[in-house]
C-alpha positions in Angstrom: -55.6 1.2 5.4 -56.6 4.0 3.2 -56.7 4.3 -0.7 -53.2 6.3 -0.9 -51.7 3.4 1.2 -53.3 0.5 -0.2 -52.7 1.6 -3.9 -48.6 1.3 -2.7 -49.4 -2.2 -1.5 -47.6 -4.5 -3.8 -49.8 -7.3 -5.0 -50.5 -9.6 -8.1 -53.9 -9.8 -9.6 -55.1 -13.8 -8.7 -56.9 -14.1 -11.9 -54.7 -12.8 -14.5 -51.6 -14.9 -12.6 -54.0 -18.1 -12.7 -54.7 -17.8 -16.3 -50.9 -17.0 -17.2 -50.3 -19.9 -15.4 -52.7 -22.3 -17.0 -51.5 -21.2 -20.7 -48.1 -22.0 -19.7 -49.2 -25.6 -18.1 -51.1 -26.1 -21.2 -47.8 -25.1 -23.6 -46.1 -27.3 -21.5 -48.1 -30.1 -21.8 -48.3 -29.5 -25.7 -44.7 -29.1 -25.9 -43.3 -32.5 -24.1 -46.2 -34.2 -25.6 -45.6 -33.3 -29.2 -41.8 -33.9 -28.8 -42.4 -37.4 -27.9 -45.4 -38.3 -30.0 -45.0 -36.7 -33.0 -41.1 -36.3 -33.4 -40.3 -39.6 -31.8 -37.7 -37.9 -29.1 -36.3 -39.9 -26.7 -36.6 -38.8 -22.9 -38.3 -39.9 -19.5 -41.8 -37.9 -20.8 -43.6 -39.4 -17.8 -41.9 -38.0 -15.4 -42.1 -34.8 -17.1 -45.8 -35.3 -17.3 -45.8 -36.1 -13.5 -43.9 -32.4 -13.2 -46.5 -30.8 -15.0 -49.1 -32.4 -12.9 -47.7 -30.9 -10.2 -47.8 -27.7 -11.3 -51.8 -28.4 -12.2 -52.2 -29.0 -8.6 -50.4 -26.0 -7.7 -52.5 -23.7 -9.9 -56.2 -25.7 -8.3 -54.9 -25.1 -5.0 -54.5 -21.1 -5.8 -58.0 -21.1 -7.6 -59.9 -22.6 -4.9 -58.6 -22.5 -1.4 -56.7 -18.9 -1.7 -59.7 -16.7 -1.0 -58.0 -13.1 -1.6 -58.6 -11.4 -4.9 -54.7 -10.3 -4.8 -51.8 -11.7 -3.8 -49.6 -10.0 -1.7 -45.9 -10.4 -1.4 -45.5 -13.3 0.6 -48.0 -15.8 -1.1 -46.8 -14.3 -4.8 -43.2 -15.2 -3.8 -44.1 -18.8 -2.9 -46.0 -19.6 -6.2 -43.4 -17.7 -8.4 -40.8 -19.6 -6.7 -42.7 -23.1 -7.8 -43.1 -22.1 -11.0 -39.5 -21.7 -10.9 -38.6 -24.9 -9.5 -41.0 -26.9 -12.1 -39.6 -25.2 -14.9 -36.1 -26.4 -13.6 -37.2 -30.0 -13.0 -38.7 -29.8 -16.6 -35.2 -28.6 -18.1 -33.3 -31.0 -15.7 -35.2 -33.9 -17.4 -34.7 -32.3 -20.9 -30.9 -31.1 -21.5 -30.9 -28.5 -18.8 -29.6 -25.4 -20.5 -29.1 -26.6 -23.7 -32.6 -26.7 -24.2 -33.7 -23.9 -26.1 -37.0 -23.5 -23.9 -34.3 -22.9 -21.0 -35.1 -18.8 -21.6 -38.7 -19.5 -19.7 -36.9 -19.6 -16.5 -36.7 -15.9 -16.9 -40.3 -15.2 -17.0 -41.3 -15.8 -13.3 -38.8 -13.3 -11.7 -39.4 -10.5 -14.5 -43.4 -11.1 -14.1 -42.6 -10.4 -10.3 -40.7 -7.4 -10.8 -43.4 -5.5 -12.4 -45.5 -5.8 -9.1 -43.8 -7.3 -6.0 -41.8 -5.1 -3.6 -37.5 -5.1 -3.9 -37.2 -7.9 -1.6 -39.4 -10.4 -3.1 -37.8 -9.5 -6.5 -34.4 -9.8 -5.6 -35.3 -13.1 -3.8 -36.6 -14.6 -7.1 -33.7 -13.6 -9.3 -31.2 -15.2 -6.9 -33.7 -18.3 -7.0 -33.5 -18.1 -10.6 -29.6 -17.7 -10.8 -29.1 -20.9 -8.6 -31.6 -22.5 -11.1 -29.6 -21.4 -14.4 -26.2 -22.5 -12.5 -27.4 -25.9 -11.4 -28.8 -26.7 -14.6 -25.5 -25.9 -16.3 -23.9 -28.8 -14.2 -26.5 -31.5 -12.9 -29.1 -32.4 -16.0 -30.1 -35.2 -18.0 -29.1 -35.6 -21.7 -31.1 -33.9 -24.5 -33.8 -36.2 -26.2 -32.7 -38.4 -28.9 -31.1 -37.9 -31.0 -30.4 -34.2 -30.1 -28.0 -35.9 -27.3 -25.5 -37.2 -29.9 -24.7 -33.7 -30.6 -21.1 -32.5 -29.1 -21.2 -28.6 -28.1 -18.0 -26.7 -27.6 -17.3 -25.7 -23.7 -17.1 -21.9 -25.1 -20.6 -22.2 -26.3 -22.2 -24.3 -23.8 -21.0 -21.9 -21.0 -22.0 -19.0 -22.8 -25.6 -19.9 -22.5 -25.6 -20.0 -18.6 -23.7 -16.5 -18.7 -26.3 -15.1 -21.5 -29.0 -16.2 -19.5 -28.1 -14.5 -16.2 -27.3 -11.4 -17.8 -30.7 -11.4 -19.8 -32.3 -12.0 -16.6 -30.4 -9.0 -14.6 -31.3 -6.7 -17.7 -34.9 -7.7 -17.7 -35.6 -7.1 -14.1 -33.6 -4.0 -13.9 -35.7 -2.3 -16.3 -38.9 -4.2 -15.3 -38.1 -2.5 -12.1 -37.5 1.2 -13.3 -40.3 1.2 -15.5 -42.5 -0.4 -13.0 -42.1 2.0 -10.5 -42.4 4.8 -13.4 -45.8 3.4 -14.0 -47.2 3.2 -10.5 -45.7 6.8 -10.2 -48.0 7.8 -13.1 -50.7 5.9 -12.3 -50.9 7.6 -8.7 -50.7 11.1 -10.4 -53.3 10.4 -12.7 -55.7 9.1 -9.9 -54.8 12.2 -8.1 -56.2 14.1 -11.5 -59.3 12.0 -11.4 -60.0 13.0 -7.7 -59.3 16.5 -8.6 -61.7 16.6 -11.3 -64.1 15.0 -9.4 -64.3 17.6 -6.5 -64.3 20.4 -9.4 -67.7 18.8 -10.7 -69.1 18.6 -7.5 -68.1 21.9 -6.5 -69.6 23.6 -9.9 -72.7 21.3 -9.3 -72.7 22.7 -5.7 -72.9 26.1 -6.9 -75.2 25.8 -9.2 -77.5 24.1 -6.6 -76.6 27.4 -4.2 -77.6 30.0 -7.0 -80.6 27.7 -8.0 -81.5 27.9 -4.2 -80.5 31.7 -3.9 -83.1 32.6 -6.0 -85.8 30.4 -5.5 -85.7 31.0 -1.9 -85.5 34.8 -2.3 -89.0 36.0 -3.2 -90.7 33.4 -0.5 -88.5 35.1 2.1 -89.1 38.4 0.9 -92.8 37.9 1.2 -92.6 36.3 4.7 -90.0 38.9 5.7 -93.0 41.5 4.5 -95.9 39.8 6.3 -93.8 39.3 9.6 -92.9 42.8 9.8 -96.8 44.2 9.3 -97.3 41.8 12.2 -94.9 42.9 14.4 -96.7 46.7 13.5 -100.0 45.0 14.5 -99.0 43.1 17.1 -96.6 45.0 18.8 -98.7 45.8 22.1 -99.4 42.1 22.7 -96.8 40.6 25.1 -97.9 37.0 23.8 -96.8 37.3 20.1 -94.2 40.3 20.0 -91.1 38.1 21.0 -92.0 35.5 18.4 -92.7 37.9 15.7 -89.6 39.3 16.5 -87.6 36.2 16.3 -89.3 35.4 12.9 -88.3 38.7 11.5 -84.4 38.0 12.8 -84.2 34.5 11.2 -85.8 36.0 8.0 -82.9 38.2 8.2 -80.4 35.6 8.8 -81.4 33.7 6.0 -81.4 36.7 3.5 -77.8 37.0 4.7 -76.7 33.3 4.5 -78.3 33.0 0.9 -75.8 36.6 -0.2 -73.0 34.9 1.3 -73.3 31.8 -0.7 -74.0 33.5 -4.2 -71.4 35.8 -5.7 -74.0 37.9 -6.6 -77.5 38.1 -5.2 -79.1 39.2 -8.4 -77.1 36.7 -10.6 -78.8 34.2 -13.1 -78.8 30.7 -12.6 -77.5 30.0 -15.7 -74.0 31.8 -14.9 -72.1 28.7 -14.0 -72.7 27.8 -18.2 -72.1 30.9 -19.4 -69.5 30.2 -22.8 -66.2 32.5 -22.3 -63.6 33.1 -24.6 -59.8 32.1 -23.9 -59.2 35.8 -22.3 -62.3 35.8 -20.3 -61.2 32.2 -18.6 -57.6 33.7 -18.2 -58.9 37.2 -16.5 -61.5 34.9 -14.1 -58.3 32.9 -12.8 -56.4 36.0 -12.5 -58.7 38.0 -10.5 -59.5 35.1 -8.2 -55.2 35.3 -7.6 -55.4 39.0 -7.0 -57.6 38.7 -4.2 -55.6 36.6 -2.0 -52.0 37.5 -3.4 -50.0 40.5 -3.0 -48.3 40.3 -6.0 -48.8 41.8 -9.4 -50.7 40.3 -12.0 -50.2 42.0 -15.7 -52.7 41.1 -18.3 -51.6 41.4 -21.9 -54.0 40.9 -24.7 -53.0 43.6 -27.4 -52.7 40.5 -29.9 -55.9 39.2 -28.8 -58.1 39.9 -32.5 -60.4 36.8 -32.6 -62.0 36.8 -29.2 -64.7 34.0 -29.9 -66.4 31.8 -26.9 -66.2 28.1 -26.3 -68.1 25.9 -23.6 -67.1 26.3 -20.4 -64.8 23.2 -19.6 -63.3 22.9 -15.9 -60.5 20.9 -16.8 -59.2 23.8 -18.9 -60.2 26.0 -15.8 -58.5 23.7 -13.7 -55.3 23.3 -16.0 -54.7 27.1 -16.7 -55.1 27.8 -13.0 -52.6 25.5 -11.9 -50.1 27.0 -14.0 -51.0 30.5 -12.8 -50.8 29.2 -9.5 -47.5 28.0 -9.8 -46.1 31.5 -11.4 -47.9 33.1 -8.3 -46.0 30.7 -6.1 -42.5 31.4 -7.4 -42.7 34.9 -8.9 -40.7 37.5 -6.9 -43.2 40.5 -7.4 -44.8 40.1 -11.2 -47.1 37.8 -13.2 -47.4 38.3 -16.9 -50.1 37.0 -18.8 -50.3 37.2 -22.4 -53.4 36.3 -24.5 -52.9 36.0 -28.2 -55.6 35.0 -30.7 -55.6 35.0 -34.4 -57.8 33.3 -37.4 -55.9 30.1 -36.9 -54.3 30.1 -33.3 -54.9 31.4 -29.8 -52.3 31.2 -27.2 -51.7 31.9 -23.5 -48.1 32.8 -22.2 -47.7 32.6 -18.4 -44.2 34.1 -17.4 -43.0 35.3 -13.9 -40.0 37.1 -12.5 -39.1 34.4 -10.3 -36.0 32.0 -10.0 -37.1 29.9 -12.7 -37.2 26.0 -13.7 -33.7 24.5 -12.3 -31.6 23.5 -15.4 -31.4 19.7 -14.2 -35.1 19.0 -14.4 -35.7 21.3 -17.3 -36.0 18.3 -19.5 -38.0 16.6 -17.4 -40.9 19.0 -16.8 -44.4 17.7 -17.1 -43.3 14.2 -15.2 -44.9 13.5 -11.7 -43.0 13.3 -9.0 -39.5 15.2 -9.9 -37.1 17.2 -7.6 -34.0 19.3 -8.6 -30.9 17.5 -7.4 -29.5 20.8 -5.8 -30.2 21.2 -1.9 -31.4 25.0 -1.9 -33.8 24.5 -5.0 -35.3 20.9 -3.9 -36.3 22.7 -0.5 -38.1 25.2 -3.0 -39.6 23.6 -5.7 -42.5 21.1 -5.5 -42.9 17.4 -6.4 -43.7 18.7 -10.2 -47.3 17.3 -9.1 -49.4 20.4 -10.3 -47.5 20.8 -13.4 -48.3 17.3 -14.4 -52.1 17.6 -13.6 -52.2 21.0 -15.4 -50.1 19.5 -18.4 -52.3 16.2 -18.9 -55.5 18.4 -18.2 -54.7 20.7 -21.0 -53.4 18.2 -23.8 -56.5 16.1 -23.1 -58.4 19.2 -24.5 -55.8 19.7 -27.6 -53.6 22.1 -26.1 -49.4 21.8 -27.0 -47.4 23.0 -24.0 -43.7 24.2 -23.9 -42.0 24.8 -20.5 -38.8 26.8 -20.5 -37.4 29.6 -18.8 -38.3 33.2 -20.1 -35.8 35.2 -21.7 -37.3 38.3 -21.1 -38.7 38.3 -17.5 -36.0 36.0 -15.9 -38.1 33.6 -14.8 -40.4 30.5 -15.6 -42.3 30.6 -18.9 -45.4 28.6 -20.0 -46.7 28.5 -23.4 -50.1 27.1 -23.8 -50.9 26.9 -27.9 -54.5 25.7 -29.6 -55.8 25.5 -32.9 -58.6 27.3 -32.7 -60.6 24.4 -34.7 -59.7 22.3 -31.7 -60.9 24.7 -29.2 -64.4 24.8 -31.0 -64.4 21.0 -30.2 -64.0 21.3 -26.5 
């Protein structure tokens, strides 16, 4: 199973779950014995402590006999069901649903809904509802002297009804937010993967540039000497073929190094060169023009403050994502405007494409979104590129606005920085 598949594998962290169970068990023990020995309430506290002891044994078993660090759906379901049964038995001995601590019956299923699959969650909810209904009709009286109070039937049956409604409500929201959290985590993992690859490529580029310049001089020397030897020993059949091979291999090495570098005479420090926002956009636009048939129109009439900032992979990748999206969806033209004054710097990326679908316009920037319209669903992506670009740029102090352009007809991305924030990058 690869990482992407295992990241979708539903499980509970065993250590965290064990610690939470110990907290619950200690809380139960203190509550039961405080009610008996401090407040002098009368109930079957010996049997109640025995039920708590069963919880201790199950947690010790989970700690020492269950070797996996993660609990998948099956063992997690078993132990969460044990928690529900244990709580049910304690509540049975202490007043059933009338016990104010009956609300704790909701915790195991809500806790499981955050990490376990839908089938396991629904089964836990079902068992919890069965427990609540059972405790409504079968229970021992509240500890004396509370047992002498009488409760109206309307109030009595309102308690289990409220518990069941709260159970369904909390589980529903836990499932929704849990799913959203998993999707966001997966998208953020992709960002980390992308940035790691970009750092690797930049590092490799620097090494290639350094190798090209470092090897250039000795290769030139070898080439000159080998050519001289070829002239001197041209008549010698013994060495002629070997020297010709040597010359051809030297030439091949030079050709390979030229292909690996954008410019064979470039300085080694070019990777770390500081750039203005306009330079960033210009470099990115040129890289797309080489592979795209569409027209890129770069506008910088209002770019009056061309100050340099440190080169940032995150900034390059973030801007490139939005330019790439414009290139993907534009019909013919992409308009990129760069503005800068004494206070603010701004990049506006527009295209003449179909624009953002109206039903997802207010969700732009969230990962894994699709239009509900079939035609647009097939033409649009999952929103992951925009999410990555938006996250990377916002991490670097940018403010982004995504909307449909009023002048170009397609999508419009507005990226704005305060100049004092850009200087921190």
